[in-house]
N, C-alpha and C positions, 0 to 999 in steps of 0.2 A: 050717503055712501059709507061714511066712517062708522055710523051706528051699525050698519049691516055687517061690516067687517068685524066690529067688536062682538056683535052677537054671534057671528059664525065662529070666531075664535073661542069665545066662552063656551059655546056648545061643544066644540071639538075637545077642549080641555076637560070639560065635565065628563064627557064620554070616556076619555082616556083614563081619567081618575077612577071612574066606576068600573072600568074593564080590568083593573088590576086583579091578579090572581091572589086569593087569600087561602092560606093553608090552615087547617084546624090545629089547635094547640095539642101538644102531645098529652096523653092521659097522665094524670098525677097518680103516683102509687097510693094505694089505699092505706098503707101503714105509715105514710110520711106525716109528720107533724108540721103544722104551718110554721114558717120561719118569719119572725118579726122583722119588719123593715128597719133599717138603721135610722137612728135619730138624726135630725138635721144638724149639720155641723155649723160652726160659726162662719165658715166661708159661704155656705148657702145663704145665710141670713145677711151677710154683707152685700150680696148681689141684690137682695130684696130692698135693702135700705138705699142702695145706689139708684135703683130704678125709681123708687118713690121720690128721692131728692130731685132726680132729673125731671120727673113729671111736675113736681111743684115749681121748679125753676121755669120750665117752659110755660106753665099756666100763668105764672107771675109776669113773665115777659109779654105774653099775649095780652094780659089784662092792661098792663101799662101802655103797651103799643096802641091798644084800642082807645084808651083815654086820651092819648096825645093826638089822635086822628081828629080832624075837624069834622063837625057834624055835617052830614049831607042833607041838603034840602031839596 
């Protein structure tokens, strides 16, 4: 029964997501030159390093927790 409810909810959410109205992008002027994107700032890179450190710490904790677990026979 729970699987049926999950499948129904997933189907309804997928249909709602696909039914979103999308508008076309406005046309770009033909004489406009492309604007370069701004360079990544140090703040952007700090978030990347923070996420990488968190992933490594979680992986290390998982590894050591699995080593401490007694083998299941």
